[in-house]
ZAGU-629888 format. One record per residue (C-alpha): x, y, z; residue in one letter. Coordinates in Angstrom, 3 decimals, always signed. Each point is the difference from the previous one (the first is absolute). Layout:
! residues N
x	y	z	torvo
X	Y	Z	a
...
//
This chain:
! residues 748
x	y	z	torvo
+0.000	+0.000	+0.000	x
+1.106	+3.522	-0.763	x
-2.315	+1.845	+2.354	x
-1.376	-0.507	+3.495	x
-3.200	+1.403	+1.419	x
-1.164	+0.699	+3.540	x
-3.489	-0.840	+1.202	x
-1.327	+2.541	+2.506	x
-3.549	-1.394	+0.194	x
-1.699	-3.336	+0.319	x
-1.247	+0.348	-3.590	x
+2.647	-1.796	-2.087	x
-0.876	+2.180	-2.990	x
+1.442	+3.118	+1.702	x
+3.708	+0.593	-0.350	x
+2.375	+2.910	+0.531	x
+2.681	+0.731	-2.578	x
+2.434	+2.616	+1.356	x
-2.736	+1.301	+2.266	x
-2.622	+0.274	-2.786	x
-3.058	-2.252	+0.195	x
-0.295	-2.340	-2.971	x
-2.897	-2.281	-0.785	x
+0.806	-3.430	-1.461	x
-1.877	-3.281	-0.136	x
+0.200	-2.866	+2.470	x
+1.921	-2.569	-2.100	x
+2.794	+2.503	-0.666	x
+0.303	+1.033	+3.662	x
+0.057	-3.610	+1.147	x
+2.840	-0.683	-2.385	x
+2.006	+2.979	+1.234	x
-0.604	-0.802	+3.644	x
+1.251	-3.540	-0.468	x
+3.140	+1.029	-1.876	x
+1.272	+3.159	+1.686	x
+0.345	+1.522	+3.455	x
-2.842	+2.434	+0.713	x
+2.234	+2.741	+1.353	x
+2.017	+0.769	-3.135	x
-1.102	+2.718	-2.372	x
+1.240	+0.926	-3.462	x
-0.537	+3.072	-2.162	x
-3.545	+0.713	-1.195	x
+0.897	-0.390	-3.676	x
+1.614	-3.385	+0.495	x
-2.810	-1.143	+2.302	x
-2.782	+0.992	-2.373	x
+1.819	-1.583	-2.931	x
+0.268	-3.203	+1.999	x
-3.694	+0.114	+0.848	x
-0.859	+0.444	-3.666	x
+2.192	-2.971	-0.905	x
-1.737	-2.095	+2.628	x
-3.424	+1.039	-1.272	x
+0.879	-1.031	-3.542	x
+1.428	-3.308	+1.145	x
-3.020	-0.893	+2.111	x
-2.673	+0.663	-2.605	x
-1.915	-3.088	-1.089	x
-0.654	-1.178	-3.537	x
-2.721	-2.538	-0.702	x
-0.599	-1.917	-3.214	x
-3.004	-2.201	-0.726	x
-0.445	-2.381	-2.913	x
-3.301	-1.816	-0.496	x
+0.177	-3.435	-1.582	x
-2.667	-2.500	-0.878	x
+0.657	-2.031	+3.152	x
+1.955	+2.188	+2.419	x
+0.453	+3.700	+0.669	x
+3.654	+0.750	+0.736	x
+0.934	+2.850	+2.331	x
+3.526	+1.312	+0.565	x
+1.081	+2.698	+2.436	x
+3.459	+1.570	-0.078	x
+1.542	+2.422	+2.478	x
+3.568	+0.893	+0.832	x
+1.424	-3.161	-1.575	x
-2.513	-2.365	+1.600	x
-2.646	-1.884	-1.965	x
-3.255	-1.615	+1.106	x
-1.965	-2.249	-2.350	x
-3.405	-1.577	+0.123	x
-2.241	-2.128	-2.190	x
-3.739	+0.115	+0.643	x
-2.714	-1.753	-2.022	x
-1.471	+2.261	-2.675	x
-3.609	+1.036	+0.553	x
-1.671	-0.195	-3.442	x
-3.234	+1.623	+1.181	x
+1.764	+3.086	+1.366	x
+3.662	+0.255	-0.938	x
+0.536	+3.112	+2.112	x
-0.927	-1.801	+3.220	x
+2.806	-2.508	-0.497	x
+2.403	+2.867	-0.647	x
-0.987	+1.805	+3.192	x
+0.285	-3.189	+2.070	x
+3.503	-0.566	-1.341	x
+1.071	+3.611	+0.565	x
-1.251	-0.057	+3.594	x
+1.972	-3.160	+0.686	x
+3.244	+1.307	-1.525	x
-0.311	+3.171	+2.082	x
-0.472	-2.156	+3.100	x
+2.993	-2.186	-0.887	x
+2.257	+2.999	-0.578	x
-1.199	+2.077	+2.932	x
-0.569	+2.912	-2.377	x
-2.848	+2.449	+0.325	x
-2.256	+0.692	-3.007	x
+1.339	+3.549	-0.071	x
+3.518	-1.351	-0.572	x
-0.967	-1.267	-3.473	x
+1.478	+2.368	-2.591	x
-0.634	-2.099	-3.102	x
-2.718	-2.526	-0.848	x
+0.501	-1.829	-3.301	x
-2.638	-2.296	-1.421	x
-0.052	-2.569	-2.775	x
-3.610	-0.726	-0.862	x
-1.844	-2.300	-2.375	x
-3.331	+1.809	+0.385	x
-0.045	+1.205	-3.610	x
+1.185	-3.359	-1.331	x
-2.618	-1.899	+1.975	x
-2.739	+2.343	-1.221	x
+0.877	-0.955	-3.583	x
+0.524	-3.707	+0.649	x
-3.251	-0.304	+1.939	x
-2.036	+2.322	-2.242	x
-0.805	+2.333	+2.918	x
+0.959	+3.349	-1.507	x
-2.273	+2.937	-0.734	x
-2.687	+0.167	-2.699	x
+1.787	+2.099	-2.595	x
-1.386	+2.255	-2.698	x
+2.322	+0.790	-2.898	x
+0.007	+3.226	-2.019	x
+1.825	-0.130	-3.341	x
+0.322	+2.270	-3.001	x
-3.171	-0.462	-2.066	x
+0.504	-2.780	-2.526	x
+2.609	-1.765	+2.133	x
-2.253	-1.358	+2.725	x
+0.940	-3.620	-0.720	x
+3.790	+0.270	+0.207	x
-0.061	-1.896	+3.302	x
-1.838	-2.911	-1.621	x
+1.835	-0.064	-3.325	x
+3.414	-0.067	+1.626	x
+2.909	-0.956	-2.253	x
-1.823	-2.854	-1.728	x
+2.578	-2.449	+1.313	x
-0.920	-3.595	+0.790	x
+2.126	-2.019	+2.386	x
-1.733	-3.162	-1.252	x
-0.344	+0.369	-3.758	x
-2.412	-2.883	-0.673	x
-2.144	+0.072	+3.152	x
-3.456	+0.928	-1.295	x
-1.435	+0.159	+3.522	x
+2.728	+2.192	+1.462	x
-1.076	+2.645	+2.501	x
+0.663	+3.661	-0.871	x
+3.584	+1.029	+0.673	x
-0.765	+3.665	+0.587	x
-1.170	+1.106	+3.489	x
-3.564	+0.742	-1.079	x
-1.229	-0.775	+3.525	x
+1.405	+3.358	+1.105	x
-2.547	+1.894	-2.108	x
-2.423	-2.059	-2.128	x
-1.662	+1.671	-3.003	x
-2.963	+1.261	+1.994	x
+2.382	+1.931	+2.270	x
+1.976	+1.684	-2.801	x
-0.855	+3.398	-1.493	x
+1.456	+2.000	-2.890	x
+0.624	+3.719	+0.539	x
+0.312	+2.466	-2.902	x
+3.501	+1.490	+0.225	x
+3.265	-0.393	-1.874	x
+3.660	+0.787	+0.541	x
+2.322	-0.548	-2.952	x
+3.212	-1.996	-0.007	x
+1.905	+3.284	+0.187	x
-1.936	+1.147	+3.069	x
-2.187	+2.521	-1.866	x
-3.707	+0.194	+0.859	x
-2.051	-1.312	-2.933	x
-3.383	-0.100	+1.767	x
-0.849	+1.626	+3.314	x
-1.239	-2.071	+2.906	x
-3.809	-0.293	+0.090	x
-0.486	+0.716	+3.703	x
-3.762	-0.510	-0.141	x
+0.538	-3.498	-1.418	x
+2.449	-0.789	+2.817	x
-2.586	+0.925	+2.611	x
-2.749	-1.968	-1.756	x
+2.182	-3.090	-0.449	x
+1.097	-0.086	+3.623	x
-3.559	+0.559	+1.200	x
-1.140	-2.990	-2.071	x
+2.793	-2.157	+1.391	x
-0.857	+0.942	+3.579	x
-3.788	-0.366	-0.327	x
-0.192	-2.991	-2.341	x
+3.175	-1.925	+0.835	x
+0.723	+1.043	+3.594	x
+3.672	+0.596	-0.776	x
+2.374	+0.773	+2.865	x
+2.975	+1.271	-2.011	x
+0.648	+1.587	-3.379	x
+2.984	-0.583	-2.286	x
+0.724	+2.604	-2.683	x
+2.252	-0.755	-2.963	x
-0.112	+2.419	-2.941	x
+2.139	-0.244	-3.133	x
+3.401	+1.714	+0.229	x
-0.708	+1.338	+3.475	x
+3.690	-0.561	+0.739	x
+0.668	+2.858	-2.441	x
-2.554	+2.337	+1.585	x
-1.773	-1.153	+3.197	x
-2.391	+2.962	+0.082	x
-3.122	-1.871	-1.091	x
+0.512	-2.807	+2.501	x
+0.735	+2.415	+2.828	x
-3.130	+2.022	-0.793	x
-2.031	-3.197	-0.137	x
+1.305	-0.941	+3.461	x
-0.964	+3.436	+1.360	x
-3.526	-0.282	-1.394	x
-0.497	-3.397	+1.617	x
+1.457	+1.182	+3.326	x
-2.375	+2.974	+0.075	x
-3.179	-1.956	-0.789	x
+0.827	-3.421	+1.461	x
+2.528	+0.503	+2.818	x
-0.522	-3.562	+1.242	x
+1.432	-1.486	-3.199	x
+3.672	-0.952	-0.287	x
+1.521	+1.155	-3.294	x
+3.124	-1.262	-1.794	x
+1.291	+1.864	-3.053	x
+2.559	-1.535	-2.340	x
+2.129	+3.157	-0.218	x
+0.727	-0.414	+3.708	x
+0.141	-3.782	+0.191	x
+1.924	-0.856	-3.188	x
+0.815	+3.028	-2.204	x
+1.614	-1.868	-2.888	x
-1.183	-1.208	-3.385	x
-1.798	-3.250	-1.005	x
-3.645	+0.517	+0.825	x
-0.841	-3.627	+0.857	x
+2.710	-0.382	+2.639	x
-0.758	+3.478	+1.335	x
-3.702	-0.832	+0.217	x
+0.730	-3.283	+1.793	x
+2.187	+1.484	+2.711	x
-2.372	+2.952	+0.513	x
-3.008	-2.303	+0.325	x
+1.906	-2.214	+2.466	x
+0.893	+3.131	+1.973	x
-3.666	+0.971	+0.250	x
-0.952	-3.594	+0.859	x
+2.251	-0.163	+3.071	x
-0.062	+3.674	+1.024	x
-2.936	-0.132	+2.467	x
+1.217	-3.288	+1.486	x
+3.540	+1.256	+0.596	x
-1.171	+3.373	+1.314	x
-2.338	-1.623	+2.534	x
+2.660	-2.423	+1.170	x
+2.717	+2.632	+0.375	x
-2.296	+2.407	+1.827	x
-1.265	-2.768	+2.294	x
+3.530	-1.124	+0.832	x
+1.257	+3.548	+0.582	x
-2.931	+0.582	+2.356	x
+0.712	-3.246	+1.863	x
+3.691	+0.885	+0.326	x
-0.882	+3.455	+1.325	x
-2.343	-1.575	+2.552	x
+2.880	-1.965	+1.511	x
+2.217	+3.090	-0.017	x
+2.047	-0.399	-3.194	x
+0.009	+3.265	-1.890	x
+2.980	-0.629	-2.289	x
-0.852	+0.337	-3.697	x
-0.809	-3.279	-1.729	x
+2.152	-0.959	-2.979	x
-1.196	-2.661	-2.438	x
+1.955	-2.288	-2.306	x
-0.456	+0.518	-3.744	x
+0.432	-2.505	-2.805	x
+3.355	+1.457	-1.085	x
+1.598	-0.890	+3.364	x
-0.176	+3.456	+1.561	x
-2.257	+1.525	+2.620	x
-2.252	+3.054	-0.131	x
-2.186	+1.922	+2.412	x
-3.526	-1.268	+0.528	x
-1.404	+3.183	-1.571	x
+1.965	-0.560	-3.222	x
-1.086	-3.631	-0.078	x
-3.651	+0.993	+0.384	x
+0.471	+2.429	-2.905	x
+1.291	-2.870	-2.183	x
-0.908	-3.287	+1.711	x
+0.689	-2.138	-3.066	x
+3.727	+0.319	+0.835	x
-0.522	-2.509	+2.837	x
-1.608	-2.714	-2.128	x
+3.192	-2.060	-0.328	x
+1.856	+1.297	+3.045	x
-0.382	-3.070	+2.211	x
+3.099	-1.949	-1.073	x
+2.225	+3.064	-0.527	x
+0.962	+0.369	+3.664	x
+1.238	-3.583	+0.162	x
+2.249	+0.599	-2.989	x
+1.380	+3.150	+1.660	x
+0.702	-1.925	+3.194	x
+1.693	-2.784	-1.939	x
+2.220	+2.485	-1.833	x
+1.038	+1.631	+3.282	x
+0.755	-3.417	+1.508	x
+2.231	-0.908	-2.924	x
+1.841	+3.306	+0.195	x
+0.739	-0.563	+3.688	x
+1.950	-3.081	-1.139	x
+1.691	+1.912	-2.818	x
-2.037	-1.687	-2.765	x
-1.780	+2.141	-2.599	x
-1.102	-2.487	-2.688	x
-2.985	-1.646	+1.616	x
-3.201	-1.936	-0.488	x
-2.512	+0.632	+2.773	x
-2.348	-2.898	+0.701	x
-2.932	+0.943	+2.223	x
-2.349	-2.860	+0.876	x
-2.926	+0.852	+2.212	x
-3.292	-1.637	+0.814	x
-1.815	+0.525	-3.294	x
+2.579	+0.858	-2.647	x
+3.684	+0.153	-0.888	x
+1.726	+3.050	-1.457	x
+3.306	+0.004	-1.850	x
+1.997	+3.150	-0.815	x
+3.521	+0.689	-1.198	x
+2.634	+2.599	+0.865	x
+2.992	+0.711	-2.215	x
+2.929	+2.041	+1.315	x
-2.075	+0.942	+3.042	x
-3.020	+1.307	-1.926	x
-3.362	-1.678	-0.172	x
-1.378	-0.392	-3.492	x
-2.994	+2.319	-0.540	x
-2.575	-0.407	-2.760	x
-2.277	+2.733	-1.282	x
-2.895	-2.335	-0.726	x
-1.461	-3.044	+1.682	x
-3.193	-1.961	+0.115	x
-2.663	-0.710	+2.577	x
-2.339	-2.968	-0.453	x
+1.165	-0.051	-3.604	x
-0.773	+3.629	-0.822	x
+2.639	+2.598	-0.910	x
+0.939	+2.461	+2.690	x
+2.407	+2.709	-1.094	x
+1.783	+0.864	+3.231	x
+3.634	+0.089	+1.092	x
+0.502	-3.068	+2.162	x
+2.671	-2.309	+1.304	x
+0.411	-2.571	-2.744	x
-0.916	-3.354	+1.481	x
-1.701	-3.277	-0.677	x
-2.821	-1.086	+2.302	x
-1.617	-3.426	+0.132	x
-2.743	-1.470	+2.148	x
+2.250	-2.292	+2.011	x
+0.347	+0.545	+3.735	x
-0.187	-1.793	+3.297	x
-3.789	-0.009	-0.187	x
-0.180	-1.325	-3.579	x
-2.308	-3.007	-0.188	x
+1.101	-3.361	-1.377	x
-2.517	-1.747	-2.256	x
-0.285	-2.784	-2.560	x
-1.176	+0.812	-3.518	x
-2.179	-2.194	-2.199	x
+3.061	-1.802	-1.351	x
+1.086	-0.962	+3.514	x
+2.941	+2.439	+0.034	x
+0.994	+1.854	+3.150	x
-0.417	+3.787	-0.253	x
+0.730	+2.797	+2.465	x
-1.769	+3.378	-0.065	x
-0.919	+2.561	-1.121	x
-2.915	-0.299	+2.444	x
+1.002	+0.805	+3.566	x
-1.395	-0.737	+3.427	x
+0.827	+3.626	+0.916	x
-0.099	+1.187	+3.600	x
-3.517	-1.311	+0.647	x
-0.289	-2.928	+0.420	x
+3.644	-0.427	-1.036	x
+1.909	-3.285	-0.338	x
-1.374	-3.035	+1.804	x
+2.807	+0.201	+2.572	x
-1.305	+3.400	+1.177	x
-2.886	-1.794	+1.681	x
-2.554	+2.534	-1.221	x
-2.170	-2.304	-2.025	x
+2.123	-0.371	-3.113	x
+0.098	-3.535	-1.420	x
+1.823	+0.417	-3.329	x
+3.672	-0.963	-0.127	x
+2.281	+2.995	-0.557	x
+3.725	+0.554	-0.451	x
+0.261	+0.948	+3.687	x
-1.700	-3.258	+0.993	x
+2.568	-1.856	-2.102	x
+2.817	+1.868	+1.782	x
-1.397	-1.091	+3.357	x
-0.272	-3.618	-1.139	x
+3.593	+0.070	-1.295	x
+1.248	+1.218	+3.374	x
+1.325	+3.302	-1.287	x
-2.216	+2.199	+2.197	x
-0.213	-0.168	+3.781	x
-3.740	-0.221	+0.784	x
+0.547	+1.693	+3.347	x
+1.923	+3.013	-1.313	x
-1.711	+1.179	-3.169	x
+0.023	+3.605	-1.204	x
-2.641	+2.166	+1.654	x
-0.054	-2.150	+3.114	x
-2.321	-2.622	-1.485	x
+0.233	-3.519	+1.383	x
-0.413	-2.344	-2.935	x
-2.041	-3.186	-0.058	x
+2.307	-2.693	-1.400	x
-2.732	-2.628	-0.059	x
-2.269	+2.248	-2.067	x
+2.829	+0.607	-2.480	x
+0.617	-3.741	-0.327	x
-3.703	-0.691	-0.583	x
-0.186	+2.649	-2.705	x
+3.086	-1.288	-1.829	x
-1.152	-3.609	+0.470	x
-3.234	+0.809	-1.852	x
+2.080	+1.038	-3.015	x
+2.389	-2.943	+0.392	x
-2.874	-2.465	-0.140	x
-1.015	+1.249	-3.447	x
+3.483	-0.461	-1.514	x
+1.024	-3.152	+1.899	x
+3.023	+1.472	+1.751	x
+1.043	+0.203	+3.634	x
-0.745	+3.163	+1.950	x
+3.706	+0.985	+0.020	x
+0.370	-0.645	-3.734	x
-3.087	+2.072	-0.704	x
+1.266	+2.841	+2.185	x
+3.345	+0.054	-1.809	x
-1.968	-0.150	-3.277	x
-1.968	+3.099	+1.009	x
+3.277	+1.793	+0.664	x
+1.459	-1.217	-3.292	x
-2.942	+1.300	-2.050	x
+0.001	+3.325	+1.844	x
+3.784	+0.393	-0.297	x
-0.125	-0.725	-3.731	x
-2.561	+2.769	-0.538	x
+2.116	+2.479	+1.933	x
+3.133	-1.042	-1.873	x
-1.803	+0.729	-3.257	x
-0.937	+3.435	+1.354	x
+3.691	+0.762	+0.575	x
+0.893	-1.227	-3.486	x
-2.671	+2.231	-1.540	x
+1.565	+3.036	+1.672	x
+3.609	-0.910	-0.738	x
+0.702	-2.513	-2.770	x
-2.812	+1.275	-2.237	x
+1.523	+3.494	+0.199	x
+3.559	-1.057	-0.670	x
+1.271	-0.191	+3.593	x
+1.648	-3.094	+1.490	x
-1.377	-0.726	+3.497	x
+3.307	-1.702	+0.843	x
+1.626	+3.437	-0.053	x
-2.213	+1.166	+2.856	x
-0.463	-0.725	+3.667	x
-3.535	-0.721	+1.179	x
-1.497	+1.745	+3.020	x
-2.605	-2.148	+1.733	x
-2.758	+1.888	+1.772	x
-3.605	-0.308	+1.025	x
-1.373	-2.467	+2.495	x
+0.609	-2.965	-2.321	x
+2.912	+1.194	-2.164	x
+2.798	-1.452	+2.182	x
-1.804	-3.364	+0.072	x
-0.050	-0.404	-3.785	x
+2.883	+2.141	-1.245	x
+2.681	-2.670	+0.306	x
-1.695	-2.380	-2.429	x
-0.782	+2.811	-2.449	x
+3.684	+0.964	+0.075	x
+0.948	-3.591	-0.822	x
-2.362	-0.051	-2.973	x
+1.365	+3.323	-1.317	x
+3.631	-0.887	+0.836	x
+0.299	+3.101	+2.179	x
+2.952	-0.282	+2.331	x
-0.682	+2.647	+2.659	x
-3.089	+0.586	+2.114	x
-0.547	+2.837	+2.484	x
-2.362	-0.286	+2.965	x
-0.396	+3.439	+1.678	x
-0.322	+0.294	+3.789	x
-3.815	+0.279	-0.163	x
-1.100	-1.396	-3.373	x
-3.591	-0.565	+1.067	x
-0.598	+3.727	+0.489	x
+2.504	+1.306	-2.546	x
-2.752	+1.508	-2.161	x
-0.957	+2.212	+2.944	x
+3.658	+0.801	+0.717	x
+0.462	+0.894	-3.650	x
-2.530	+2.800	+0.475	x
+2.441	+1.694	+2.375	x
+2.608	+0.013	-2.785	x
-2.242	+1.378	-2.739	x
+0.711	+3.429	-1.495	x
-2.648	+2.706	+0.029	x
-0.619	+0.819	-3.655	x
-2.214	+1.907	-2.394	x
+0.117	-1.155	-3.621	x
-1.469	+2.010	-2.872	x
+0.035	-0.457	-3.759	x
-1.136	+1.757	-3.162	x
-0.151	-1.039	-3.631	x
+2.670	+1.484	-2.262	x
-0.259	-1.862	-3.313	x
+2.869	+1.290	-2.148	x
+2.765	-1.580	-2.075	x
+3.356	+0.169	+1.795	x
+1.465	+1.589	-3.134	x
-2.513	+2.873	+0.218	x
-0.181	+0.361	+3.779	x
-0.493	+3.583	+1.174	x
+2.342	+0.206	+2.983	x
-1.637	+3.145	+1.383	x
-3.428	-1.653	-0.150	x
+1.311	-3.166	+1.646	x
+1.649	+1.951	+2.784	x
-3.202	+2.008	+0.513	x
-2.056	-3.186	+0.383	x
+2.507	-1.562	+2.386	x
+0.377	+3.186	+2.047	x
-3.784	+0.281	+0.288	x
-0.328	-3.583	+1.178	x
+2.806	+0.503	+2.506	x
-1.559	+3.159	+1.407	x
-3.354	-1.748	+0.452	x
+1.640	-3.008	+1.667	x
+1.978	+2.206	+2.385	x
-3.163	+1.892	+0.928	x
-1.875	-3.179	+0.785	x
+2.829	-1.290	+2.179	x
+0.162	+3.349	+1.778	x
-3.742	-0.282	+0.682	x
+0.802	-3.334	+1.674	x
+2.492	+1.735	+2.282	x
+3.140	-1.177	-1.807	x
+3.107	+2.139	+0.405	x
+0.866	+1.512	-3.388	x
+3.729	-0.498	+0.541	x
-0.425	-3.766	+0.408	x
-1.777	-0.528	-3.340	x
+1.790	-1.783	-2.831	x
-1.134	+0.092	-3.637	x
+0.151	-2.753	-2.616	x
-0.957	+0.838	-3.581	x
-0.686	-2.613	-2.658	x
-1.679	-0.516	-3.350	x
-2.052	-2.755	-1.592	x
+1.530	-0.686	-3.419	x
-0.532	-2.334	-2.944	x
+1.044	-0.603	-3.570	x
-2.179	+1.949	-2.412	x
-3.107	-2.017	-0.863	x
+0.065	-2.271	+3.039	x
-2.894	-0.217	+2.432	x
+1.755	-0.330	+3.361	x
+2.806	+1.812	+1.760	x
+2.934	-0.443	+2.322	x
+0.910	+2.429	+2.770	x
+3.443	+1.628	-0.186	x
+1.532	+2.271	+2.642	x
+0.765	+3.477	-1.342	x
+3.420	+1.602	+0.566	x
+0.361	+2.901	+2.424	x
+0.737	+2.368	-2.895	x
-2.593	-0.167	-2.748	x
+1.725	+1.443	-3.062	x
+0.765	-1.293	-3.503	x
+2.664	-2.315	+1.409	x
-2.394	-1.060	+2.753	x
-2.627	-1.034	-2.552	x
+2.599	-2.060	-1.850	x
+1.042	-1.660	+3.255	x
-3.652	-0.780	+0.768	x
-0.568	-1.559	-3.440	x
+3.054	-2.218	+0.451	x
-1.207	-0.979	+3.467	x
-3.362	-0.972	-1.506	x
+1.674	-2.108	-2.685	x
+2.049	-1.827	+2.626	x
-3.057	-0.493	+2.218	x
-1.999	-1.332	-2.950	x
+2.743	-2.476	-0.851	x
+0.154	-1.161	+3.619	x
-3.765	-0.564	+0.214	x
-0.659	-1.454	-3.467	x
+3.356	-1.483	-0.975	x
+0.365	+2.126	-3.125	x
-0.113	+3.641	-1.062	x
+0.911	+2.497	-2.680	x
+2.336	+2.972	-0.157	x
-1.591	+1.297	-3.196	x
-3.733	-0.039	+0.716	x
-1.595	+3.296	+1.074	x
-0.787	+0.374	+3.696	x
-2.725	+2.150	+1.542	x
-0.939	+1.350	+3.402	x
-3.487	-0.944	+1.207	x
-0.386	+1.115	+3.626	x
+2.091	+2.072	+2.377	x
-0.109	-0.790	+3.704	x
+1.359	+1.356	+3.265	x
+0.317	-1.834	+3.312	x
+0.604	+2.296	+2.969	x
+0.640	-1.611	+3.320	x
+1.797	-0.319	+3.281	x
+2.342	-3.000	+0.166	x
-0.806	-2.589	+2.655	x
+1.808	-0.040	+3.306	x
+2.843	-2.498	-0.449	x
-0.228	-3.232	+1.987	x
+1.362	+0.407	+3.508	x
+0.683	-2.271	+2.917	x
-3.259	-1.519	+1.111	x
-1.675	+0.156	-3.396	x
+0.385	-2.327	-2.960	x
+3.759	-0.307	+0.438	x
-0.098	-0.675	+3.732	x
+3.344	-1.023	+1.445	x
+0.064	-3.581	+1.247	x
+1.140	-1.278	+3.353	x
+3.682	-0.773	+0.320	x
+1.498	-2.542	+2.328	x
+2.773	-2.531	+0.306	x
-2.263	-3.017	+0.090	x
-2.186	-1.531	-2.664	x
-3.650	-0.277	+0.963	x
-1.238	-3.550	+0.240	x
-3.233	-1.284	-1.445	x
-2.787	+0.551	+2.503	x
-2.001	-3.076	-0.991	x
-0.411	-2.468	-2.841	x
-2.988	-1.388	-1.880	x
-0.619	-2.300	-2.892	x
-0.380	+1.681	-3.392	x
-0.597	-1.540	-3.411	x
+2.246	+1.111	-2.891	x
-1.234	-2.205	-2.808	x
+0.731	-3.529	-1.155	x
+3.785	+0.354	-0.026	x
+0.407	+1.333	+3.527	x
-3.251	-1.294	+1.501	x
-0.805	+0.817	+3.610	x
+2.953	+1.580	+1.816	x
+0.543	+0.857	+3.639	x
+0.505	+3.714	-0.670	x
+1.650	+2.464	+2.422	x
-2.060	+3.085	+0.779	x
+1.764	+3.272	+0.825	x
-1.452	+3.241	+1.295	x
+1.114	+2.936	-2.081	x
+0.544	+2.411	+2.875	x
+2.409	-2.506	+1.604	x
+2.327	-0.206	-3.009	x
+3.338	+1.834	+0.064	x
+1.959	+1.717	-2.752	x
+1.805	-2.332	-2.422	x
-1.774	-3.040	+1.367	x
-0.380	-2.576	-2.746	x
-2.789	-2.539	-0.298	x
-0.039	-2.926	-2.395	x
-3.372	-1.148	-1.270	x
-2.336	-1.578	+0.606	x
-0.911	+2.408	+2.775	x
-2.849	+2.276	+1.018	x
+0.360	+3.521	+1.416	x
-3.005	+1.372	+1.841	x
-0.960	+3.564	+0.843	x
-3.275	+1.767	+0.884	x
-0.910	+1.163	-3.527	x
+1.087	-2.954	-2.163	x
+1.942	-3.238	-0.303	x
+3.127	-0.511	-2.090	x
+0.596	-3.478	-1.395	x
+3.625	-0.889	-0.770	x
-0.298	-2.872	-2.462	x
+2.448	-2.936	-0.237	x
+3.507	+1.018	-1.139	x
-0.780	+3.723	+0.351	x
+2.354	+2.100	+2.146	x
-1.201	+2.858	+2.194	x
+2.068	+2.739	+1.659	x
-1.070	+2.950	+2.160	x
+1.560	+3.270	-1.198	x
+0.856	+2.991	+2.210	x
-2.790	+1.873	-1.849	x
-2.498	-2.417	+1.513	x
-0.786	-1.673	-3.318	x
+0.162	-3.747	-0.369	x
+1.977	-0.883	-3.117	x
-0.981	-3.405	-1.379	x
+2.317	-1.518	-2.586	x
-1.372	-2.631	-2.353	x
+2.948	-2.205	-1.034	x
+0.343	-1.572	-3.413	x
-1.017	-3.406	+1.304	x
-3.421	+1.441	+0.911	x
-0.364	+2.251	-3.043	x
+0.730	-2.789	-2.471	x
-1.121	-2.999	+2.046	x
+3.331	-1.790	-0.390	x
//
């Protein structure tokens, strides 16, 4: 300690610094009293600086990630971390969040007022789409273009299927809820036909009276050139129907291609009321327990934004769920000095795979949700319906299948003892001896007998033993997840063997070893708290505002002044929005990029723009595009003309780097090697059979301790299975490094 305070009263919050009363909070005073004699006094400047340092150190950060089975809560303060898994509450997601937050505050001894940041990863918008529980949307289009949403791109994923369902998201706004409005903006941004305001009012009135719409989406032609008509339309609706939520394409997605712009705007309107209600309800509940810190919410691109900005553009959260796990996995790899990574996140209902190259997560500017296009910046990942709750079943040909149907949180796998009877991947793990029934994540005590009965029902249909069926369930599930990794890597020209794999999620460390064998990956990383790493990843997410604008010009004819004007305008808007969120201007970083393509192509690649945008800078950007194109597609051309399509700016505050107590928590050191606490029989397939397997507790391991598989490492949030021949070592960073030797990777 650098300063010492005296305490003249019984109130521990009163202190005297050089004779001047100073008011500080109880935790800080307690710390000072325990670490310094009460009769020494330093200068006021030094004392107040010390108090400020203590205040910053003692502030609490809380992150919450809602999954299909569990809600993960992480609290971090002054290098200490508290984690918790509580069952998700599907009927009221906010209640599960509040229960978890209360418990973490109790565990840490922190007061609600100590919380200075609350970060949330939510699937509310995603669930609204998946479950068809969004708002009734009315769609206003330029007259004559009312059916753009239904016509789509005229693509067919199954060319010869005559009974195929529509592949455009018509459910968002069927024909009876679409209206054409007389107005027209030209491709150059000039007004061709003025907005018919009377028609706007009549159309919305019809939609409200006849169709009972709850939200309106507005998407006029070329509104990204001049948003005036859409903005006026929004004002008219707000004045006459203030209860309606309105999404306009010039705010949601101000770039060209009317079908994609219509889709994302309609999705935004569809989830807007649902997200707004949830955020407002949760903020109210947090305030009721004394947490007044602003709520930050994860976006699809792997960054966080204020709740007010998310409510303004809720569609940005549609694919945000898995992004935090990828961020946590990247941070875990970096704490071990590894930057080329595959993150494998296996939860209760799904598995998510992402890739980082040279320390940067791959980001895509377009994804899909339930098969429909969604033009949003998002962490590029592959998601499949394979998780711990995935149900095993037998098809009509007598073949064992796993997923995509899940037992979810209610009733959950049979071993949960909540009425579930279908065999799941988690039930198979219990039968195989991998999971300790008495120490499962979330404090559940598992019913081994129920798991065996569920798996036995499947085994009877395929004439195998219960153990063989359980290992078969794992084999089918692992094969599906291995294919998901191949789709993200091999299909795009990357060799998974050149990467380490980070295992996270409640079930990731159980299955990752076998997936690594199948992909011939040599190195696996198990972070200190893999089961809640998605929540921890939220604490390492940057705060960002991303904006874009169409600029469709050949690179050879690019107007540098016009480009700089567009980019400067986007940057100014982004800085203003961050300032409105309370972000310090001096901490903001700017990244400028452009979407580019060869002339005549339909899709683009994003290329980072140089700091100096001049004639040489344009040439550098074109060459960067050509190299990027060759990397992605395996070929390219130095002669073909290149054009700019969109310009974009990302303004943000970099994340706080991992510190002691967070993802890269330092491990315990000691001269002795921790012994296995217990042992239990586990089944590792026909070759190894049932083995008496040592079981270690993770918090008892010491740095550089090595474990040879088969072995099992238990901890509160997950279980790590070290398969036969695999080697495991605990690093000083706290990560477990599992090495898969050649004998396991090649089966020789």
